[in-house]
NUPAMAR-238003 format. One record per atom (N, C-alpha, C): x, y, z; atom name. Coordinates in nm, 2 decimals, padded with zeros to 4 digits. Example, Ala and Ser with C-alpha at 12.3 -4.5 7.8 and 13.67 -1.06 7.14 Angstrom:
BEGIN
u; v; w; at
01.32; -00.57; 00.78; N
01.23; -00.45; 00.78; CA
01.32; -00.33; 00.78; C
01.28; -00.22; 00.71; N
01.37; -00.11; 00.71; CA
01.29; 00.00; 00.79; C
This chain:
BEGIN
u; v; w; at
-03.16; -08.74; -03.37; N
-03.10; -08.65; -03.33; CA
-03.12; -08.55; -03.50; C
-03.12; -08.43; -03.40; N
-03.16; -08.32; -03.54; CA
-03.08; -08.29; -03.60; C
-03.07; -08.20; -03.73; N
-02.94; -08.19; -03.83; CA
-02.89; -08.03; -03.73; C
-02.93; -08.00; -03.69; N
-02.87; -07.88; -03.60; CA
-02.78; -07.94; -03.53; C
-02.82; -08.07; -03.43; N
-02.74; -08.12; -03.36; CA
-02.60; -08.18; -03.41; C
-02.63; -08.26; -03.51; N
-02.56; -08.31; -03.61; CA
-02.46; -08.22; -03.69; C
-02.51; -08.08; -03.69; N
-02.39; -08.04; -03.77; CA
-02.29; -07.95; -03.64; C
-02.34; -07.90; -03.50; N
-02.28; -07.90; -03.42; CA
-02.18; -08.00; -03.37; C
-02.20; -08.11; -03.33; N
-02.17; -08.25; -03.35; CA
-02.00; -08.23; -03.43; C
-02.07; -08.21; -03.54; N
-01.95; -08.24; -03.68; CA
-01.87; -08.12; -03.66; C
-01.89; -08.03; -03.61; N
-01.79; -07.87; -03.60; CA
-01.70; -07.88; -03.46; C
-01.75; -08.00; -03.41; N
-01.66; -08.01; -03.25; CA
-01.57; -08.15; -03.30; C
-01.62; -08.23; -03.37; N
-01.52; -08.33; -03.38; CA
-01.46; -08.29; -03.50; C
-01.50; -08.19; -03.62; N
-01.34; -08.16; -03.71; CA
-01.24; -08.06; -03.64; C
-01.30; -07.98; -03.54; N
-01.22; -07.87; -03.50; CA
-01.13; -08.00; -03.38; C
-01.17; -08.06; -03.31; N
-01.14; -08.14; -03.21; CA
-00.96; -08.20; -03.28; C
-01.05; -08.25; -03.39; N
-00.91; -08.35; -03.43; CA
-00.81; -08.30; -03.49; C
-00.83; -08.17; -03.58; N
-00.74; -08.05; -03.64; CA
-00.65; -08.01; -03.49; C
-00.70; -07.96; -03.41; N
-00.69; -07.91; -03.28; CA
-00.55; -07.96; -03.25; C
-00.54; -08.13; -03.21; N
-00.52; -08.22; -03.14; CA
-00.35; -08.26; -03.25; C
-00.37; -08.25; -03.35; N
-00.30; -08.28; -03.48; CA
-00.23; -08.14; -03.46; C
-00.26; -08.06; -03.49; N
-00.19; -07.89; -03.46; CA
-00.15; -07.91; -03.38; C
-00.15; -07.95; -03.22; N
-00.10; -07.94; -03.11; CA
00.04; -08.01; -03.11; C
-00.01; -08.13; -03.16; N
00.15; -08.24; -03.15; CA
00.24; -08.20; -03.25; C
00.18; -08.15; -03.36; N
00.26; -08.08; -03.44; CA
00.34; -07.99; -03.42; C
00.29; -07.92; -03.36; N
00.40; -07.76; -03.30; CA
00.45; -07.82; -03.18; C
00.41; -07.89; -03.10; N
00.46; -07.91; -02.99; CA
00.67; -07.96; -03.04; C
00.61; -08.05; -03.12; N
00.75; -08.17; -03.23; CA
00.84; -08.03; -03.26; C
00.81; -08.02; -03.35; N
00.85; -07.90; -03.44; CA
00.88; -07.75; -03.46; C
00.80; -07.72; -03.37; N
00.82; -07.60; -03.30; CA
00.91; -07.54; -03.18; C
00.95; -07.39; -03.19; N
00.99; -07.38; -03.02; CA
00.89; -07.36; -02.91; C
00.75; -07.34; -02.96; N
00.69; -07.30; -02.87; CA
00.62; -07.35; -02.73; C
00.62; -07.33; -02.60; N
00.59; -07.39; -02.48; CA
00.52; -07.31; -02.41; C
00.42; -07.36; -02.35; N
00.37; -07.31; -02.26; CA
00.22; -07.25; -02.28; C
00.19; -07.10; -02.23; N
00.02; -07.07; -02.29; CA
00.05; -07.05; -02.44; C
00.13; -07.04; -02.53; N
00.15; -06.99; -02.69; CA
00.15; -07.14; -02.78; C
00.14; -07.25; -02.67; N
00.09; -07.39; -02.78; CA
-00.03; -07.39; -02.81; C
-00.11; -07.39; -02.69; N
-00.23; -07.42; -02.72; CA
-00.32; -07.32; -02.74; C
-00.23; -07.22; -02.76; N
-00.33; -07.08; -02.81; CA
-00.33; -07.06; -02.98; C
-00.19; -07.12; -03.06; N
-00.17; -07.11; -03.14; CA
-00.20; -07.23; -03.20; C
-00.23; -07.32; -03.16; N
-00.29; -07.46; -03.20; CA
-00.45; -07.39; -03.23; C
-00.50; -07.32; -03.13; N
-00.65; -07.32; -03.14; CA
-00.63; -07.19; -03.23; C
-00.58; -07.13; -03.27; N
-00.60; -06.99; -03.42; CA
-00.60; -07.11; -03.55; C
-00.48; -07.16; -03.52; N
-00.45; -07.25; -03.67; CA
-00.61; -07.33; -03.69; C
-00.67; -07.42; -03.56; N
-00.74; -07.49; -03.61; CA
-00.88; -07.42; -03.64; C
-00.88; -07.30; -03.56; N
-00.99; -07.25; -03.65; CA
-01.04; -07.21; -03.75; C
-00.94; -07.16; -03.79; N
-00.88; -07.12; -03.98; CA
-00.91; -07.25; -04.04; C
-00.88; -07.35; -04.00; N
-00.81; -07.46; -04.07; CA
-00.99; -07.54; -04.07; C
-01.05; -07.58; -03.99; N
-01.14; -07.65; -03.98; CA
-01.25; -07.60; -04.05; C
-01.36; -07.74; -04.08; N
-01.42; -07.72; -04.19; CA
-01.57; -07.65; -04.07; C
-01.68; -07.57; -04.15; N
-01.82; -07.51; -04.10; CA
-01.89; -07.64; -04.19; C
-01.97; -07.65; -04.04; N
-02.11; -07.71; -04.09; CA
-02.22; -07.61; -04.06; C
-02.34; -07.62; -04.14; N
-02.42; -07.55; -04.07; CA
-02.57; -07.64; -04.12; C
-02.68; -07.65; -04.02; N
-02.80; -07.66; -04.05; CA
-02.92; -07.58; -04.09; C
-02.94; -07.59; -04.21; N
-03.07; -07.50; -04.28; CA
-03.17; -07.53; -04.33; C
-03.28; -07.51; -04.32; N
-03.40; -07.49; -04.34; CA
-03.45; -07.50; -04.53; C
-03.42; -07.57; -04.62; N
-03.47; -07.53; -04.71; CA
-03.64; -07.61; -04.77; C
-03.68; -07.58; -04.88; N
-03.81; -07.67; -04.89; CA
-03.83; -07.79; -04.93; C
-03.71; -07.90; -04.92; N
-03.69; -08.01; -04.91; CA
-03.68; -08.09; -04.77; C
-03.66; -07.99; -04.64; N
-03.68; -08.01; -04.50; CA
-03.53; -07.94; -04.50; C
-03.48; -08.00; -04.37; N
-03.35; -07.95; -04.30; CA
-03.24; -08.00; -04.37; C
-03.13; -07.96; -04.39; N
-03.02; -08.01; -04.45; CA
-02.91; -07.98; -04.39; C
-02.81; -08.06; -04.41; N
-02.65; -07.99; -04.36; CA
-02.56; -07.97; -04.44; C
-02.50; -07.85; -04.44; N
-02.41; -07.80; -04.56; CA
-02.27; -07.74; -04.49; C
-02.16; -07.80; -04.58; N
-02.01; -07.77; -04.50; CA
-01.96; -07.68; -04.64; C
-01.89; -07.57; -04.51; N
-01.82; -07.49; -04.64; CA
-01.65; -07.55; -04.59; C
-01.55; -07.52; -04.70; N
-01.46; -07.53; -04.62; CA
-01.36; -07.43; -04.71; C
-01.19; -07.44; -04.69; N
-01.14; -07.35; -04.79; CA
-01.09; -07.44; -04.84; C
-01.03; -07.55; -04.82; N
-00.95; -07.66; -04.94; CA
-01.06; -07.70; -05.03; C
-01.19; -07.73; -05.03; N
-01.29; -07.72; -05.09; CA
-01.37; -07.64; -05.19; C
-01.37; -07.59; -05.31; N
-01.45; -07.46; -05.40; CA
-01.53; -07.49; -05.36; C
-01.67; -07.39; -05.36; N
-01.78; -07.39; -05.28; CA
-01.85; -07.45; -05.15; C
-02.01; -07.48; -05.16; N
-02.08; -07.52; -05.05; CA
-02.11; -07.68; -05.06; C
-02.10; -07.76; -05.04; N
-02.10; -07.90; -05.07; CA
-02.22; -07.88; -04.94; C
-02.32; -08.01; -05.01; N
-02.45; -08.06; -04.89; CA
-02.35; -08.17; -04.84; C
-02.44; -08.19; -04.71; N
-02.36; -08.30; -04.65; CA
-02.45; -08.45; -04.57; C
C-alpha cells in the first residue's frame, strides 16, 4: 500500500470517527433533528479532523499530519 493510499485512509477514518461521535453527541444534547443533525456534524467534523498528506521528499515519500490541536506539522 502506498503512502498516498495510507494518507487517504487516515483522513477517512479520522473524519468518520469524529463524525460519528459528534453526531451522537448532537443527537443527545441538542435540539437538532432531520437534515440539520448530519449537516452540523459534517461541518464540525470537517473542521476538527486532522489532515494527512503524502509528500515526496529527498528521503522518499512521507506522511505529514496537520491538526488544529497540535502546533506545527508532524511527520507520521
